[in-house]
N, C-alpha and C positions, 0 to 999 in steps of 0.2 A: 474692154473697160479696165481702166487702172485704178486700183485702190490706192487712197491717200496713205502715204507712209510718214511715220514720224522721224523727223531728222534726228540723228544721233547727236548727243550733247557733245560739244567740243569744248576742251579746256582752254580758257582764256589765259592770256599772260599773266604770270605771277600765282596761278592756281595750278596745283598739283593735285591729281586725281589719285585717291588710294587704289592701289591694284586690288581687283576682285580675287578672293582665295580661291584656289583651284577647286573644281567641283568634287574630286576625289577626297581632297582634304575636308570639305564641308560634311560629306557623305560619312567619311571616317569619323569625325567628331559627333556627328548625330548618332552613329551606331554606339559610340562610347557612352554618350548621354543616356540611351535607351538601356544599355547594360547597367549603368549605375542605378537607373530608376528601378530597374528589375531587381537588383541586389538589395536596395534599400528597401523595397516593398516586401521582400522576403524576411528581411531582419525585422522590419515593423510589424509584420504579420504575427510574430511571437507575441506581441503586445495585445494582440485581440483576445486572448484568452481571458485575461482578467476582466475585461469589460464584458464578456460574454457570461460571466458567471455571476449571480446575484449577490453572492458572499453573504447569505443570511436570508431573511424573509421566510417564507415557507419551508426553506431549507432545514430550519430548526425543528419544524414538525417531523421532517424525514429524519433528522437526527434522533429524536426521540423515538419514532417508530423502529429504526434500526437497533437503538439500545434494547428496546422491549422484545423485539424479534431474537435478538441475540442472547438475552436473558432466558427467554423460554424456549430456546432450541440448544445452543452451545451450553447454556447454564445447566438445563437438565442433563445434557451429556456429561458434564463436568463432575455431577455427583456420582459418576458410575462406580467410584471408589467405595462409596457407602454400600452400593448394592453388592460390590465385589466382596468386602468383608462379610455380608451376610450370607453370600453363597458358600464361601469358604468354612464359615464357622458353624453352619447349619446342615452341610452337604444337602443342599436343596435339590440339585440335579444329580442323580446317580451316575457315576463314572465319568464325571467332568473332573478335569485337572486344572491346576493354576494356568497352565499354558493354554487350554481351551478358553479360559475366561479371559486371558490376555488378548488372544486374537479376537474375541467379541468386542473387547474395547477398541482394538485397533481398526476393526471392521467399520465401526460407527463414524470413524474419523475418515478413513480411506473412501468408504462409499460415498460420503457427503462431497468429496472432491471429484470422485469418479463420475457423477452425473453432471459435471459442469457442461460438457458439450450439448447433452440433451436439454439442459436448463436453458443455455443460450439459445438454442433452436426455437424452443417454445417462445422465448422471450421476443425473438425476431418475428415469429409468425403471429403470436396471439398477445403479446405485451407482457410487461413485468408483473401486473396484478395476477395474470393467470398462473405464471410461473410460482408466485408465492402461495397461492391457494392450493397447488398441486403439492406443495412442500407441507403445508398444515394437514393435507389430507393423509399423506404417508406418516407424519409424525403422529397423528392422532391413531392410525391404524397400528402402528408399531406399538405404542404404550398399551392400547387396548389388548392387543394380540398378546403382549408380554405377560398381561394379568392372568391369562389362561394357559401359559407354558408349563409343561409337566416334564419335558425332555430337554436336553441341551441344544438338540438341533433346533427346537422351537425358539430357543433364545438367539441362536445364530440368525435366524430369518427375522425375528422381530427387534430385539434390542441390538442387533448387529447390522443386518443389511437394510431393513426397512426404515429404522431409525436414522441411519446415514443418509438414506434418500430423502427423507423429509427435511433433515437439517440442510442438506445439499441444495435443494431446490429453493429454500428460503435464504440461504446464505448467498448463493450465486446470484439470485434475483435482487438481492438488496446491496450486495458489496460495493458496487461502483456508483450507487445513486448519490451518496454524499459529496463525492468529489465532482458531481456535476453541478452542484449547487454552491460551491465554495471555491475561492482560489487562495487569497490571503490568509484565510484561517482553515485551510483545507485539512491540515494534520490535526489542529485542534478537534475540529468537527468529527474526523474520523476516529480520533483517540476516545471522544465521549461516546460515539455510537458503539465502538467495540468494547467499551467497559462494561457494557451489558452482560457479557459472557462471564467476567469476573464477578460482578454482583450477583448474577443470577446462580453461578456456580455456589457461591457463599451461601445464598438462601435455601437453595435447593439441597445442597449437602446437609444443612441442618434440619429442614424439614422433612426430607425423605428419612433420615435417621430416626426422627420422632414418630413419623407415621408408620414406619415398619414395625416399630416397637409397640404400637397401640392399636393400629388398625390391620396390620399384616401387609405381606408383600402385594397381594392381588389388588387390594383397594388403593395401595399407594400408587400403583401404576395407573390406575382408573382415575384418581383425583389428578394426577399430573396431566393425564390426557385431555381432561375437561377443561382445565386452566388454561393450558397452552392453546387449547381450540378457540376459546373466547378471546384471549389476548391476541394472538397472532392474527386471526381473522380480522379483527378491528385494524390492526396496524396495515395489513394487506390493502384494506379499503381506504386508508388514508395516505398511503405513501404514494408519491408521484415522481417520475423519472423526467428526464429532460432529453431523451434519445432523439426526438424529432428536432428539437431546437438546436442541438449541436452536431446533428448529422452522425450519431453514432453508428459504427458498424458492428453488429453483433453476430459473430460467426462462431460456429461449433469449434473449428480449429483453423485459425489463421496461419498456415506454415510460412507465410511471407515474413512474419515477425521473427522467425528463427534465422533469418539472413542477417539480423543484427547481432554483432559480437556483444555489445552492451547488454542486450536482453538475456543472453546466456549467463552474464554475471548475476543478473537479478535471479534467475533460476538456480544458480549456485548458491547464492544466499538464501533462497527460499528452502532448498533441500537440507542444507547444513543446519539451518536454523530449527527445522522441524525435527530433525533427528535429536538435537539436543533437548528441545521442548517437550517432546512427548516422553522421553525417558526421564526428565526431570518431573513432569506432571504426574506420571503414573506410578514412579518409583518411590516418590518421597513418603507417602503414607506407609508403605511396605517397609521402607528403611527405617522409619519410626518404631515399628513393632521389631525389627532385627536388633535393635539396641536395647531392648528390654522395655520398651514403652507399651502401654495398653492400646487396645483397638481404638478406644475413645480419645486417647491423646493423638493417635495417628489421624483420626477424622479431624481433630482440631487443627492440626498441622496443615491438612489439605484445605479446609476451609479458610484459614489465615492466608495461604498461598493464593486462593482466588480472591480474597478481599483485596490482598495488595496488587493483584492484576487489575482489579476494578479501579483502584485509585491511581495506579501508575500509568495506565495508558492514556488517560486525557493529559497528564502531566508531561508525558513524552511527546504528545501532540503539540502541546503548547510551546515547548521548547524547540520543536521541529520547525514550527513557523517562524521562530525569531532567530534561530541559529543555523537553519538549514536542514532539509529533510534527509540527505544523505549524511550529513555529518552527524546528526543525532543518532540515525539508525546505525551507523558504523560504530559510534562510540558506546551506545547501549549493548550493541551485541558484544563487544570486546569486554564491557563491563560484566556481562553474563559468566564469561569464561572465567574472569578473575574472581567473581565470587565463588564460582564452583571449586576452583582450585584452592582459594583462600579460606573459604568457610565450611563448605559441606565436607571436605576432606577430614576436618577436625572436629565436626559436629557430633559430639558423643552423649549430650544431655538435652532434655526437654527444652530447657531455656535457650541453649544456643541453636537448637533446631528452630524455635520460633522465630529467633532473630534472623536466621537463614531465609525461612519462609517469607518473612516480611519484607527483606531486602530484595532477594532474588525475584519475588513476584511482580515487583514494580517494574522489571526490566526484561524478564524471560519472554513474556508474550509480546515483546516489540514488533515481532513479524506481523501480527494481526492488525496492529495499529498503524503500521507504516507501509504495508505491502501496497495499498492503493496509492498513497502520495508518491511512493518510490517508482512505481510503474508509470505513474503520469509524468514522472520527471525524465523517463526514458523514451516513452511513446507519445503520441499526440492523443489528446483527450478523446477523440472519437474512437481510437483505437484501444481505449483503457478496458472495456468489457472483453474484448478478444484476447488482450494481454492476460488479463486475470484468468481466463479460461485455461491458457496453457499453464500458467503457475499452478493452478489447483491440480491438473493433471500430473505435473512435475512432482507434486509432494505426495502422490497417492502411496507409492511404495514406501517412502520414509515413515509416514504415519500408520501403515500397515505393520511394518516389521520391526520399528524401532523398539518397542517394549519387548516382543519376544526376543529380539536379538540381545537386549540388555538382560533378560532373564537367563538366556543360555550363557551369556558372557560371566554371569554371577555364578552358575553352576559349575563352569569349567574352573573358576578360581576357588573353588571350595566353599561357595556361599558368601565370598567376601564382596562387599559393595565398592570396595576401593577402585577396581577396574571400571565399574559403571560410573563412577564420578569422574574419573579421568577421560573416559569416552564422551560424557556430556560436556565437559570443559573444552576437549579438543574439537568437537563439532561446532560449537561457538566460535572457536578461534578462526577455523575454516570459513565459517560465514562472515566473520569480520574481515578477513583478507578479501573475500569476494567483493564486500561493499567498499573497502578501500579502493580497489581497482576501478570500481564504478565511478567512484567519486573523482578519481584521477581522469577518467574519461570525460566526465561532466565538466571539470575545470578546463580540459582542453577544448571542449566545445564551446564554452563561454569566451574563452580567449579568441577563438576563430571569429565567433560573432562580433566581438569587439573590434576586431582588426577590420572586418567586412564593413562595420557600419562607419569606422573612421574613414577608410577608403571612399565610401559612398557620399560622405558629408564634407569632403576636403578635395581640392584640386580639381574641381569641376569646371569647364569652360564651355559656354554654349557656343554654337555656330555663329550666332549673330554677334556675340561679344568678340569672337575672333575677328570678323570681318571689320567690325569698328574699332578693333584695338583696345576694347574696354574689357575688364574682367567681370565675370559674373557676381552676384552677392555672396554666394557661398564660397567662392574662391577668395574673395576679398576678405571675409571673416577668417578663412583658413590662413591666409598670409598675416592677417593682423594677429591672430592666435599665435603663429609662430614667432613674430617679432615680440609679442608679450612674453612668450616663454623664455625668449632669450634674456629679457629683461628682469624677470620676476617669476620664480617658480610658483609662488602663490598664486599670481594672476593666472599662470597657465592652468594650474589645477582648477580655479574657479570656472574656467571656460570648458573644462572637461565635462562628460556625463556625470561622473561622480561629484565633481564640484558644484554642477548645476543642481543635482538632487540635494545636497546639504543646504545649498543657499536658498533653496526654494524655487529656482528657475529651472522647473523641469519640463521634459517633454515625454512623450510615452516611450521614446527610444531609451532616453538616459534613464528612466526610473526601470526599465526592463533589464539594462545592462547591470546596474548597481544591484538590483535584487537578486540577479542570477548569480552573483558571487557567493551568495549562501546557498550552496547546494546541498 
């Protein structure tokens, strides 16, 4: 049985058949098309982040909750200078030295950061709300326990270790939530949330001083415990994360992130910033007394420093969104060094010290306002919590030993604060250098993405077009753009991603490339 066969077409006279392209050439062009498609998808996937972030909505409730949590955790801890002045002036704990009290203040900071792996583990297993309530429990236990302290080791356990754990679980549990809800206004939202520690420090510095005078030390601790218990519990119930929505990976210690050289620059910026920040924060009230000011004037200087931090962090966040997060982080870090060298060294009166506290307070806490957005510029959003956990661990030693080191440095130089001022300024210079190098890496990354996008959007020819001798639409547009570029630079710019953005003819890719210039 013979199957009918279809006769092969025969070219008629005057008709020339187009030769079929070789199969290897078709497959080669097909593989190039697939490669270009994959490359374009990898570039376009960077634009998925803005669409996945609500950039507001319930996120503002989370911002308010983070503001209040910071005010009633970091804010209470920022009033430690008031308790320190009371301990020293009344010899509350027999045998305790200034160095002992300096270590207690450093412990509350370092232990807050030390518990970050445990806090991340609890978040992964039982959720953010559980982590926050664990923090509320430890902070309440610490403040109530401190009200019954009679020896200095009681204070180490309560106002040092336990208070640090309470602040740590609340801080680690809430630190990355704001960035999950915002993209375009991420730095502004983080700045507002972190401003709570400044305003809380101002309120609690004044309130603690008044309550100690009228009610005594024990009842001051108990009232603080009750207030934070109510406020932080309500915030823990209201706050919501988006871990499941964005696929957040919450690991206690994700060592794979340490393979990224750019992440080491973030750690360097964090460590040096904290060395300067802790020295400045804890030394300023004591410096006020060293130049002949009263203890009350020293507490006013500390309160004004906290006030300017509360005002400055949202401002830093606002300009970070408009001028670039890495740009503003590097600029304000270097500005701290300039202010320390230019104002603190010459501050010898109450008026000049007030001006210094107001100016430096607006920028010295840039780390707390910018660390979340900066890490999100280096890592994917799903790795933000794991990255922040490593950052918290990296700054444990600086926060523990910065103030004792400054105290020893002062004693070696005969009680002079000049070396302390130089040390704080130099630490901010080193932090600014790390941020400058990080920005250089980010600019190079943006340029690579732009080159990849241009390669994926120009010069593409499909196999079918090759066989028919016709160009694909993208290659036609590319050729027309090249011809336009040779005729008119303005027309060439109008067809570029930046020109499309300005003229309003935007695509997700063009918007991403232009916005990435502000690093």
